[in-house]
C-alpha positions as CSV (number, residue, x, y, z in Angstrom):
1,X,-243.4,83.1,98.4
2,X,-244.2,84.4,102.4
3,X,-241.0,85.0,104.6
4,X,-242.4,81.9,107.0
5,X,-242.6,79.6,103.9
6,X,-239.6,80.4,102.7
7,X,-238.0,79.9,106.2
8,X,-239.5,76.7,106.7
9,X,-237.8,75.6,103.0
10,X,-234.4,77.2,104.1
11,X,-234.4,74.9,107.1
12,X,-235.0,72.0,105.2
13,X,-232.6,72.7,102.8
14,X,-229.7,73.8,105.6
15,X,-230.3,71.3,108.2
16,X,-226.8,69.1,109.0
17,X,-227.0,65.5,107.8
18,X,-230.4,65.6,106.2
19,X,-229.7,65.6,102.5
20,X,-231.9,65.8,99.7
21,X,-232.7,62.2,99.7
22,X,-234.3,62.2,103.4
23,X,-235.5,65.6,103.1
24,X,-237.3,64.7,99.9
25,X,-238.6,61.6,102.0
26,X,-240.0,64.1,104.6
27,X,-242.3,65.8,102.4
28,X,-243.5,63.2,100.6
29,X,-244.6,61.6,104.1
30,X,-245.5,65.4,105.5
31,X,-246.5,67.2,102.2
32,X,-245.3,71.0,102.9
33,X,-241.7,71.7,105.0
34,X,-243.8,73.4,107.3
35,X,-245.4,69.7,108.6
36,X,-242.2,68.4,108.7
37,X,-241.3,70.8,111.0
38,X,-244.2,70.4,113.3
39,X,-244.1,66.4,112.9
40,X,-240.8,66.2,113.9
41,X,-237.6,67.4,116.0
42,X,-234.8,68.7,114.4
43,X,-231.7,70.0,115.3
44,X,-231.8,74.3,114.8
45,X,-229.5,75.8,112.4
46,X,-227.2,78.5,113.2
47,X,-228.3,81.6,112.1
48,X,-231.1,80.9,110.2
49,X,-233.0,84.2,110.9
50,X,-230.2,85.8,109.5
51,X,-230.1,83.5,106.6
52,X,-233.7,84.0,106.1
53,X,-233.8,88.1,106.4
54,X,-231.1,87.6,103.4
55,X,-233.1,86.0,101.2
56,X,-236.5,87.8,101.9
57,X,-234.4,90.9,101.0
58,X,-233.2,88.9,98.1
59,X,-236.5,88.6,96.2
60,X,-238.0,91.6,97.4
61,X,-235.3,93.6,95.7
62,X,-236.5,92.7,92.4
63,X,-238.9,91.1,90.4
64,X,-236.3,89.1,88.8
65,X,-235.7,87.2,91.7
66,X,-236.9,83.8,92.6
67,X,-237.3,80.8,94.9
68,X,-239.3,78.1,93.3
69,X,-239.7,74.9,95.6
70,X,-240.3,71.6,94.8
71,X,-244.1,71.3,93.4
72,X,-244.2,75.0,92.6
73,X,-246.4,75.5,89.2
74,X,-243.0,77.3,87.7
75,X,-240.7,74.3,89.1
76,X,-239.6,72.3,85.7
77,X,-241.3,69.6,84.7
78,X,-238.1,68.2,83.4
79,X,-236.4,68.3,86.6
80,X,-239.4,67.3,88.6
81,X,-239.4,63.8,86.9
82,X,-235.7,63.2,87.4
83,X,-234.2,61.0,89.8
84,X,-232.7,63.8,92.1
85,X,-234.8,67.0,92.0
86,X,-233.3,70.3,93.5
87,X,-235.4,70.5,96.7
88,X,-235.6,74.5,95.8
89,X,-234.2,76.1,92.9
90,X,-233.2,80.0,93.0
91,X,-233.2,82.2,90.1
92,X,-232.2,85.7,88.8
93,X,-233.6,86.7,85.7
94,X,-236.4,85.3,83.7
95,X,-238.1,82.7,84.6
96,X,-240.1,81.8,82.2
97,X,-237.6,80.3,80.5
98,X,-237.9,77.4,82.8
99,X,-241.0,76.7,80.7
100,X,-239.0,76.9,77.0
101,X,-240.3,74.3,75.1
102,X,-236.8,73.5,73.9
103,X,-233.5,73.9,75.5
104,X,-230.3,72.2,74.8
105,X,-227.5,71.6,77.0
106,X,-223.9,72.9,75.6
107,X,-220.6,71.8,77.6
108,X,-217.5,71.0,77.0
109,X,-213.4,71.5,78.5
110,X,-212.6,74.9,80.4
111,X,-209.2,74.8,78.3
112,X,-210.6,74.2,74.8
113,X,-208.9,74.9,71.6
114,X,-209.3,77.8,69.5
115,X,-211.8,75.6,67.3
116,X,-213.4,74.0,69.6
117,X,-214.6,77.2,71.2
118,X,-215.6,78.7,67.9
119,X,-217.4,75.3,67.6
120,X,-219.3,75.9,71.4
121,X,-220.4,80.0,70.2
122,X,-221.3,78.5,66.3
123,X,-223.7,75.8,67.4
124,X,-225.1,77.8,70.5
125,X,-225.8,80.8,67.8
126,X,-227.3,79.1,65.2
127,X,-229.1,77.0,67.9
128,X,-230.4,80.0,69.8
129,X,-231.5,82.0,66.0
130,X,-233.7,78.9,65.6
131,X,-235.6,79.1,68.6
132,X,-233.5,76.8,71.3
133,X,-232.9,78.1,75.1
134,X,-229.1,77.1,75.3
135,X,-227.9,75.9,78.8
136,X,-224.1,75.7,80.0
137,X,-222.2,76.4,83.2
138,X,-221.2,80.2,83.3
139,X,-217.6,78.3,83.2
140,X,-214.6,79.0,81.7
141,X,-214.0,78.2,78.1
142,X,-216.9,75.9,76.1
143,X,-219.6,77.3,78.6
144,X,-218.9,81.1,78.4
145,X,-218.7,80.4,74.6
146,X,-221.9,79.0,74.7
147,X,-223.7,81.6,76.1
148,X,-222.0,84.4,74.2
149,X,-223.2,82.5,70.8
150,X,-226.6,82.3,72.3
151,X,-226.4,86.1,73.4
152,X,-224.8,87.0,69.8
153,X,-228.1,85.6,68.3
154,X,-230.4,87.6,70.9
155,X,-231.4,84.5,72.0
156,X,-231.7,83.2,75.0
157,X,-229.8,81.0,77.7
158,X,-229.9,79.4,81.0
159,X,-226.7,79.3,83.0
160,X,-226.8,77.0,85.5
161,X,-224.6,77.9,88.2
162,X,-222.6,75.9,92.0
163,X,-222.7,79.2,93.6
164,X,-225.0,81.4,96.1
165,X,-226.9,83.5,93.3
166,X,-224.9,86.6,94.7
167,X,-221.6,85.5,93.5
168,X,-220.3,85.0,89.8
169,X,-217.6,82.1,89.6
170,X,-215.5,82.2,88.0
171,X,-214.9,86.1,88.6
172,X,-213.5,86.5,84.7
173,X,-217.4,85.8,84.0
174,X,-218.6,89.1,86.2
175,X,-219.9,90.8,83.0
176,X,-221.2,87.3,81.3
177,X,-223.1,86.7,84.4
178,X,-224.6,90.2,84.7
179,X,-225.7,89.9,80.4
180,X,-227.5,86.9,81.1
181,X,-229.2,87.6,84.0
182,X,-230.6,90.7,81.9
183,X,-231.4,88.8,79.1
184,X,-231.6,85.2,80.4
185,X,-231.6,83.4,83.3
186,X,-229.0,82.5,86.3
187,X,-230.4,79.1,87.9
188,X,-228.8,77.4,91.3
189,X,-229.7,75.1,94.1
190,X,-227.9,77.0,96.9
191,X,-228.5,79.1,98.8
192,X,-227.2,83.1,98.9
193,X,-223.8,83.7,99.9
194,X,-222.7,79.6,99.2
195,X,-218.7,80.2,97.8
196,X,-217.6,77.4,94.8
197,X,-217.0,74.7,96.4
198,X,-215.5,71.9,94.5
199,X,-218.4,68.9,95.3
200,X,-221.0,71.3,93.9
201,X,-220.1,71.3,89.6
202,X,-220.5,68.0,89.4
203,X,-223.6,68.0,91.6
204,X,-225.1,71.3,89.5
205,X,-224.3,68.9,86.4
206,X,-227.6,66.8,87.1
207,X,-230.0,70.3,86.6
208,X,-227.8,71.3,83.8
209,X,-228.8,68.0,81.6
210,X,-232.0,67.3,83.6
211,X,-233.4,70.8,82.3
212,X,-232.6,69.8,78.7
213,X,-234.0,67.7,75.9
214,X,-230.3,67.0,74.5
215,X,-227.3,67.6,75.5
216,X,-224.6,68.5,73.1
217,X,-220.3,67.8,74.1
218,X,-218.2,69.9,72.0
219,X,-215.1,68.8,74.0
220,X,-214.2,66.9,76.4
221,X,-210.6,64.8,77.4
222,X,-211.3,61.5,78.6
223,X,-211.8,62.4,82.5
224,X,-213.7,65.9,81.7
225,X,-217.0,66.6,84.0
226,X,-218.7,67.4,80.4
227,X,-218.4,63.5,80.4
228,X,-220.0,63.3,84.2
229,X,-223.0,65.5,82.2
230,X,-223.2,63.4,79.1
231,X,-223.7,60.0,80.7
232,X,-226.4,62.1,83.4
233,X,-228.3,62.8,80.4
234,X,-228.4,59.3,78.8
235,X,-229.3,58.1,82.2
236,X,-232.3,60.8,82.2
237,X,-233.9,60.0,79.3
238,X,-231.7,62.6,77.2
239,X,-230.3,62.8,73.6
240,X,-226.9,63.3,73.5
241,X,-225.1,64.9,70.7
242,X,-220.9,65.4,70.5
243,X,-218.1,66.9,67.8
244,X,-215.7,64.7,66.2
245,X,-212.4,66.4,66.0
246,X,-208.8,65.5,65.4
247,X,-207.5,61.9,66.3
248,X,-204.7,63.1,67.6
249,X,-206.3,65.9,69.7
250,X,-206.7,64.6,73.4
251,X,-209.9,67.2,73.8
252,X,-211.4,65.1,71.1
253,X,-210.9,61.9,72.7
254,X,-214.0,62.6,75.1
255,X,-216.6,63.3,72.3
256,X,-215.3,59.8,70.1
257,X,-215.4,57.8,73.3
258,X,-219.1,59.3,73.7
259,X,-219.7,58.5,69.7
260,X,-218.6,55.0,70.6
261,X,-220.6,54.5,73.5
262,X,-224.3,55.5,71.4
263,X,-224.0,59.7,71.5
264,X,-224.9,60.6,67.7
265,X,-222.0,62.6,65.8
266,X,-222.9,66.4,64.9
267,X,-222.0,68.1,62.3
268,X,-223.9,71.3,61.9
269,X,-226.7,73.0,64.4
270,X,-229.8,71.7,61.9
271,X,-228.6,68.1,63.2
272,X,-229.3,68.6,66.9
273,X,-232.8,70.5,65.8
274,X,-233.6,67.8,63.4
275,X,-232.8,64.9,65.9
276,X,-235.4,67.0,68.7
277,X,-237.9,67.4,66.0
278,X,-237.9,71.1,66.5
279,X,-238.7,73.5,63.8
280,X,-237.1,77.0,63.0
281,X,-239.3,79.9,64.7
282,X,-242.4,80.9,63.6
283,X,-242.8,77.3,62.1
284,X,-243.0,75.9,66.4
285,X,-245.9,73.7,67.2
286,X,-248.2,75.9,69.9
287,X,-247.6,73.9,72.9
288,X,-250.8,76.2,74.6
289,X,-252.7,74.1,73.0
290,X,-253.0,75.3,69.5
291,X,-253.6,72.8,66.2
292,X,-249.9,72.2,64.2
293,X,-249.8,72.6,60.7
294,X,-247.7,69.8,59.6
295,X,-246.9,66.8,62.4
296,X,-244.7,64.3,61.6
297,X,-245.1,60.7,61.6
298,X,-244.8,58.6,65.0
299,X,-243.0,55.5,65.5
300,X,-245.0,52.2,66.9
301,X,-244.0,53.0,70.3
302,X,-245.1,57.0,70.5
303,X,-248.6,55.6,68.4
304,X,-249.3,53.4,71.7
305,X,-248.3,56.0,74.1
306,X,-251.1,58.1,72.2
307,X,-253.7,55.8,72.1
308,X,-252.5,55.3,75.8
309,X,-253.3,58.9,76.1
310,X,-256.6,59.2,74.6
311,X,-258.3,62.8,73.7
312,X,-258.9,63.5,77.3
313,X,-256.4,65.7,79.2
314,X,-254.7,63.5,81.9
315,X,-251.7,63.8,84.4
316,X,-248.4,62.3,84.6
317,X,-248.8,60.3,87.3
318,X,-251.8,58.6,85.3
319,X,-250.5,58.4,82.1
320,X,-247.3,56.4,83.8
321,X,-249.9,54.0,85.9
322,X,-251.0,53.3,82.7
323,X,-248.3,53.1,80.4
324,X,-245.9,51.1,83.0
325,X,-242.8,53.0,81.2
326,X,-240.2,54.5,83.4
327,X,-240.2,58.2,84.8
328,X,-237.6,59.0,82.3
329,X,-238.8,57.7,78.9
330,X,-242.0,58.7,79.4
331,X,-241.1,62.5,79.8
332,X,-238.6,61.4,77.2
333,X,-241.6,60.8,74.5
334,X,-244.1,63.7,76.0
335,X,-241.6,66.2,75.2
336,X,-240.9,64.2,71.3
337,X,-244.5,64.7,70.8
338,X,-245.2,67.8,72.2
339,X,-242.5,69.1,69.7
340,X,-243.5,66.9,67.1
341,X,-247.5,68.9,67.2
342,X,-249.1,65.7,69.0
343,X,-249.9,67.0,72.4
344,X,-250.3,70.4,74.1
345,X,-249.4,71.1,77.5
346,X,-252.5,72.3,79.4
347,X,-252.8,74.0,82.8
348,X,-252.0,71.9,86.1
349,X,-249.2,69.5,84.3
350,X,-251.9,67.9,82.5
351,X,-251.1,66.8,78.7
352,X,-253.8,66.4,76.1
353,X,-253.6,64.6,72.3
354,X,-254.4,67.0,69.7
355,X,-257.2,66.4,67.6
356,X,-255.2,65.8,64.2
357,X,-253.7,62.8,65.7
């Protein structure tokens, strides 16, 4: 990204009182952040030149440092079609993981039981070994165990954090964050230098759940922030999974409440993979247009969506106009059909039905 473009995005992000909703409205009307400031007078951001210089230096320091704005081809489509997508994503590590075909969020208590921490590590290790990318929030407890489990399987993991990427919170996870940056991806919507402010962590949960096809809650009290993530996942049309526990454990009550509300009770990672129509590594459906060896059967709703798609490549907006489906529901069904081997992503955000369907 050129310094002038980066400066415009940062100014849009940091303008006092504008907010994400207001910024997206201006972008929709004007087309680019540069055009926003050409057409509208706004207050200057104190110290903007210094902030831009720091970010330019950070981006130039490594090919693993990335700034990915809304509308960039690297911007994850799953987030693009959520209600409140971030304006700009800062990434440290392997940005290709933002296009990984199967991502599963694993979240839970910061103070889990010994069994809960073990479950988080073992489920994440099994998911990563089966080819899924494990996404969590780098917090103490379940989050840290989830990242460690994925790394133990030599698999992929993304940590969505609530600070700037030049900071690690909690500091106890400094070494873990370094390993994730080397073998996976650290992701934040906050500029460099942003401290760990309390409101940032519930806000980052929408990114965590929005990136993923499903969210697993390992352990959670009734007032846990993990239940916020689960609620957001359900609102975004994603699957929600929960591990049951003892009726005497306060850390199990959140999971039990989720199960009563319709979350899927799971006892193994395979339960999650089967629900998400995943296949083991080596049997995964090629997502770049290759043929699938054994596509799964489709429901009547999925058949109707395939018929609406036809056999020519089609963009998301055109398909939504043809089907009338809500954004979250359409995105979820497209992902299910993609994982099941019935359609493939094409360049430019197009999707195409595969011949065998």
